[in-house]
C-alpha positions in Angstrom: 60.2 -20.3 14.9 56.8 -18.7 14.6 56.2 -19.3 18.2 59.5 -17.7 19.2 58.8 -14.8 16.9 55.3 -14.3 18.4 56.7 -14.5 22.0 59.5 -12.0 21.3 57.6 -9.1 19.9 54.2 -8.6 21.5 54.1 -5.0 20.4 54.4 -6.0 16.8 51.7 -8.6 17.2 49.4 -6.1 18.9 49.8 -3.9 16.0 49.2 -6.9 13.5 46.0 -7.9 15.5 44.8 -4.3 15.4 45.3 -4.1 11.6 43.4 -7.5 11.3 40.5 -6.2 13.3 40.3 -3.0 11.3 40.3 -5.1 8.0 37.6 -7.3 9.4 35.5 -4.4 10.4 35.9 -2.8 6.9 34.9 -6.2 5.3 31.8 -6.4 7.5 30.9 -2.9 6.6 31.3 -3.8 2.9 29.0 -6.8 3.2 26.4 -4.9 5.0 26.5 -2.1 2.4 26.1 -4.6 -0.3 23.1 -6.3 1.4 19.7 -4.8 0.9 18.0 -3.7 4.1 14.6 -5.3 4.6 12.5 -6.5 7.5 11.7 -10.2 7.2 8.0 -10.6 6.3 6.6 -13.1 8.8 9.5 -13.6 11.2 9.6 -9.9 12.3 8.5 -9.8 15.9 10.8 -6.9 16.8 7.7 -4.6 17.5 5.2 -7.1 18.7 5.4 -5.5 22.2 6.8 -2.1 21.4 4.8 -0.6 18.6 5.6 1.3 15.5 4.1 3.8 13.1 3.3 3.6 9.4 2.3 6.2 6.8 -0.8 6.0 4.4 -1.3 8.2 1.4 -2.8 8.2 -2.2 -4.7 9.9 -4.9 -1.6 12.0 -5.5 -0.2 13.8 -7.4 -2.9 15.2 -9.5 -1.4 18.3 -10.9 2.0 19.9 -11.6 2.1 21.8 -8.4 1.5 18.7 -6.3 4.2 16.9 -8.3 6.8 19.7 -7.9 5.9 20.8 -4.4 3.2 19.0 -2.5 4.4 15.5 -2.9 8.2 16.3 -2.1 7.0 18.2 1.0 4.8 15.2 2.0 7.7 12.8 1.5 10.0 14.9 3.6 7.4 15.0 6.3 7.1 11.2 6.2 10.8 10.7 6.3 11.1 12.9 9.4 8.6 10.6 11.1 10.8 7.6 11.1 8.1 5.3 9.9 8.3 1.5 9.7 6.9 1.6 6.2 4.4 3.5 4.0 1.7 2.6 1.5 0.3 4.6 -1.4 -3.2 3.4 -2.1 -3.4 4.1 -5.8 -4.1 6.8 -8.3 -0.7 8.3 -9.4 -2.4 11.0 -11.5 -5.7 12.7 -12.2 -8.4 11.0 -14.3 -7.4 12.8 -17.5 -5.1 15.4 -19.1 -2.6 17.0 -19.1 -0.7 13.9 -17.7 -1.3 10.7 -19.7 -0.5 7.1 -18.8 2.8 7.2 -20.6 6.0 5.6 -19.2 7.0 8.9 -17.6 4.0 8.7 -15.2 5.3 5.4 -13.7 8.9 6.6 -13.7 7.9 9.7 -11.7 6.0 7.6 -9.2 8.7 5.2 -8.7 11.1 8.1 -8.1 8.8 9.4 -5.4 8.5 6.1 -3.7 12.2 5.5 -3.8 12.8 9.0 -2.1 11.0 7.5 1.0 13.6 6.3 3.5 11.3 3.5 4.9 10.0 0.6 2.7 7.4 2.0 0.3 4.5 -0.1 -0.8 1.9 0.6 -3.6 -1.3 -0.8 -4.8 -2.7 0.2 -8.3 -5.6 2.7 -8.8 -8.1 3.3 -11.6 -6.5 6.4 -12.9 -3.1 4.6 -13.4 -4.5 1.6 -15.3 -8.2 0.9 -15.8 -8.9 4.5 -17.0 -5.8 4.7 -19.2 -8.0 3.8 -22.2 -9.6 7.1 -22.0 -8.5 9.5 -24.9 -7.4 12.1 -22.4 -5.1 9.5 -20.8 -3.5 8.5 -24.0 -5.9 5.7 -25.2 -3.8 2.9 -24.0 -5.0 -0.7 -23.5 -5.7 -1.0 -19.8 -4.1 -4.5 -19.6 -1.0 -3.1 -21.2 -0.7 -0.4 -18.6 -1.4 -2.9 -15.8 1.4 -5.1 -17.3 3.6 -2.2 -17.2 2.9 -1.4 -13.6 3.7 -5.0 -12.7 7.1 -4.5 -14.4 7.9 -1.1 -12.8 6.7 -1.6 -9.2 6.4 -5.4 -8.7 9.2 -7.1 -10.5 10.8 -8.5 -7.2 9.4 -9.7 -3.9 10.7 -6.5 -2.2 9.1 -3.1 -1.6 10.2 0.1 -3.1 11.9 2.8 -0.8 15.4 3.3 0.2 15.0 0.4 2.6 13.5 -2.7 1.1 11.1 -5.1 2.8 10.5 -8.6 1.6 6.8 -9.3 0.9 4.9 -12.4 0.2 3.5 -12.3 -3.4 0.6 -13.9 -5.3 2.6 -15.7 -7.9 -0.1 -18.0 -9.3 -0.9 -17.1 -12.9 -4.6 -16.1 -12.1 -4.8 -12.7 -13.5 -5.1 -11.6 -17.2 -2.5 -9.5 -19.0 -2.3 -8.3 -22.5 -1.0 -11.7 -23.6 -3.0 -13.9 -21.3 -2.7 -15.4 -17.8 -0.1 -13.8 -15.6 0.8 -13.9 -11.9 -1.0 -11.2 -9.8 2.3 -9.8 -8.5 0.7 -6.6 -7.3 -1.2 -8.5 -4.6 1.2 -8.7 -1.6 1.3 -9.6 2.1 3.7 -9.0 5.0 3.5 -9.2 8.8 5.2 -6.8 11.2 5.0 -7.0 15.0 2.0 -9.4 15.0 -0.1 -7.4 12.4 -0.7 -8.9 8.9 -1.0 -6.4 6.0 -2.5 -7.3 2.7 -2.8 -5.3 -0.6 -5.2 -6.1 -3.2 -5.7 -4.7 -6.8 -9.3 -3.5 -6.4 -9.5 -0.2 -8.4 -12.4 2.2 -8.9 -14.3 2.7 -12.1 -16.6 -0.3 -11.2 -13.4 -2.5 -10.7 -12.9 -2.4 -14.6 -16.6 -3.1 -15.4 -17.4 0.4 -16.6 -16.0 3.5 -18.1 -14.5 3.7 -21.7 -13.8 0.1 -22.4 -15.0 -2.3 -19.7 -13.2 -5.7 -19.5 -15.4 -8.3 -17.9 -12.9 -11.2 -18.6 -10.0 -9.2 -16.9 -12.3 -8.4 -13.9 -13.6 -11.9 -13.5 -10.1 -13.5 -13.3 -8.7 -10.7 -11.1 -11.7 -10.7 -8.8 -11.4 -14.4 -8.2 -7.7 -14.0 -7.6 -8.4 -11.1 -5.1 -11.0 -13.1 -3.1 -8.5 -16.1 -2.9 -5.6 -13.8 -1.7 -8.0 -12.2 0.8 -9.0 -15.5 2.2 -5.4 -16.8 2.2 -4.4 -13.6 4.0 -6.8 -14.2 6.8 -5.8 -17.9 7.1 -2.2 -16.7 7.5 -3.1 -14.2 10.0 -5.0 -17.0 12.0 -1.9 -19.3 11.7 0.6 -16.6 12.9 -1.8 -15.6 15.7 -1.8 -12.1 14.3 -3.4 -9.4 16.6 -5.0 -7.5 13.8 -5.2 -7.3 9.9 -4.9 -4.2 7.7 -6.2 -4.4 4.1 -5.1 -1.8 1.6 -6.8 -1.2 -1.8 -7.8 1.7 -3.9 -11.5 1.7 -4.7 -14.2 3.1 -2.4 -16.6 0.2 -3.1 -19.6 1.8 -1.2 -20.9 0.3 1.9 -24.5 1.6 2.3 -27.0 4.2 1.0 -25.4 7.3 2.6 -22.7 8.5 0.3 -24.0 8.9 -3.3 -21.6 11.7 -4.1 -18.4 9.6 -3.4 -19.2 5.9 -3.7 -21.6 3.4 -5.2 -24.9 2.9 -3.4 -25.5 -0.6 -1.9 -27.9 -2.5 0.3 -25.7 -2.7 3.5 -27.2 -6.2 4.4 -27.0 -7.9 1.1 -24.2 -5.7 -0.3 -25.8 -5.6 -3.7 -25.3 -2.3 -5.6 -28.6 -0.3 -5.8 -27.7 2.7 -8.2 -27.9 0.7 -11.5 -24.3 0.7 -12.3 -22.2 -2.4 -12.9 -21.4 -4.0 -9.6 -17.7 -5.1 -9.5 -17.6 -5.4 -5.7 -20.4 -7.5 -4.2 -18.9 -10.9 -4.3 -15.6 -9.5 -3.0 -17.4 -7.6 -0.1 -19.4 -10.7 0.9 -16.1 -12.6 1.2 -14.5 -9.8 3.2 -17.5 -9.8 5.6 -17.3 -13.4 6.2 -13.5 -13.1 6.9 -13.9 -10.1 9.2 -16.6 -11.8 11.3 -14.6 -15.0 11.5 -11.3 -13.3 12.5 -12.9 -11.3 15.5 -9.9 -9.2 16.1 -9.4 -5.6 14.7 -9.5 -5.2 10.9 -8.6 -1.9 9.2 -9.7 -1.5 5.6 -7.7 1.3 3.9 -8.7 2.9 0.6 -8.6 6.1 -1.4 -10.6 6.8 -4.5 -13.2 9.3 -3.3 -10.7 12.0 -1.9 -12.3 12.4 1.5 -10.4 11.7 4.7 -12.4 9.8 7.2 -12.2 6.9 9.8 -15.6 5.3 10.5 -17.4 2.0 10.7 -19.8 1.6 7.8 -19.8 -2.2 7.4 -22.9 -4.1 8.6 -23.7 -7.8 9.1 -26.5 -9.5 7.0 -28.9 -8.8 9.9 -28.0 -5.1 10.0 -25.6 -5.1 13.0 -22.5 -3.0 12.9 -19.2 -5.0 12.6 -17.5 -3.7 15.7 -14.2 -5.0 14.9 -14.0 -3.4 11.4 -12.8 0.2 10.7 -12.8 1.9 7.3 -9.9 4.3 6.7 -10.0 6.7 3.7 -6.8 8.6 3.0 -6.4 12.2 1.9 -6.6 12.9 -1.8 -6.7 15.7 -4.3 -9.2 18.3 -3.4 -11.0 19.5 -6.5 -8.1 21.4 -8.0 -7.3 23.4 -4.8 -3.5 23.1 -5.2 -1.8 21.4 -2.3 -4.9 21.8 0.0 -5.2 18.0 0.7 -1.7 16.8 0.0 -1.5 15.2 3.3 -0.9 11.8 4.8 -2.2 9.6 7.6 0.0 8.3 10.4 -1.2 5.1 11.9 0.3 4.1 15.3 0.4 0.5 15.8 0.4 -0.9 19.2 0.0 -4.7 19.1 -0.5 -4.9 23.0 -3.5 -2.6 22.9 -7.1 -3.7 22.5 -7.8 -1.8 19.2 -4.1 -2.1 17.9 -4.5 0.9 15.5 -4.9 4.6 16.2 -5.0 7.3 13.6 -3.3 10.6 13.4 -3.8 12.8 10.4 -0.6 14.7 9.4 -1.1 18.1 7.9 2.1 19.0 6.2 3.0 22.6 7.1 4.3 23.4 3.6 1.1 22.1 2.1 -1.3 24.2 4.1 -3.4 26.5 1.8 -6.6 27.8 3.4 -5.0 28.4 6.8 -1.4 29.4 7.1 0.9 27.4 9.3 1.5 29.0 12.8 
């Protein structure tokens, strides 16, 4: 009887089929809407031969004007650029009052990151955890504030942002929190289009060995974890035949004797600090140098901290030769209280088929120009 019915009324069945197709389409849309959008971390070869762009920013916001005007302008500008992802390289506030390291600080920062359409990554900076023990920052225990950051920004293996990206996470309990050993979940890794990206919790203020209440035990555990994650990241890059590596941290560790106003001074050959301050970076830099030399391909090292945009090659070998495959990239940051003057971002164009892979395009947000009006 069913066969007879189907054969007798083709018009009716065409209508039924149309309704079924519409229902299937609606169901598919519902499933897609309910599924987070992310780029698979190490299987994403979509851009290996086509290229893409990413955004880098940090040391923002430092005042109320930047929070209310500058950063929203910057976010709108990055959203208009249709980026693959962005990374904030630390410091969610200035080093002291009026903003403290209260929960509101991290809620505000999470709101900024989730206003970005592309996946939004973050690595902690000294002003948002190691320096929170300053009285002007609220006198918090810095391990307590780092625990809070891990909860707010790093509680899942996904990035922030409207679209999510799955990341590889350092889940071993190697770092110290307020209650003891905890996973270093802020240390992350992802690969896009043949490039491996690594974030490491390496903050300023001597990497937690100086300032108000230095914490040598916390430093020792995290520094060892960082070096392990760094070496593992390069091993993964080798295994995946990555064309380049980009490392993103917060601190300017200092590379030589040339920049005493903005970075620690160190012997560029031994990488030992020479300015008499506690050295929280030498062992880490020695490991970095070994890996850069062994990798041979382009390595970009991104940091903030000293608020001075530059792209240069300050890293030397133990014999004083410049490491040709290494490029230091320092992002824009707050400019000495000059309003929105340096509330800008850096666009990195990634071309995996090119020899140097990375090219750099400073993006001056029209609404954030102060000294020279936008044309």
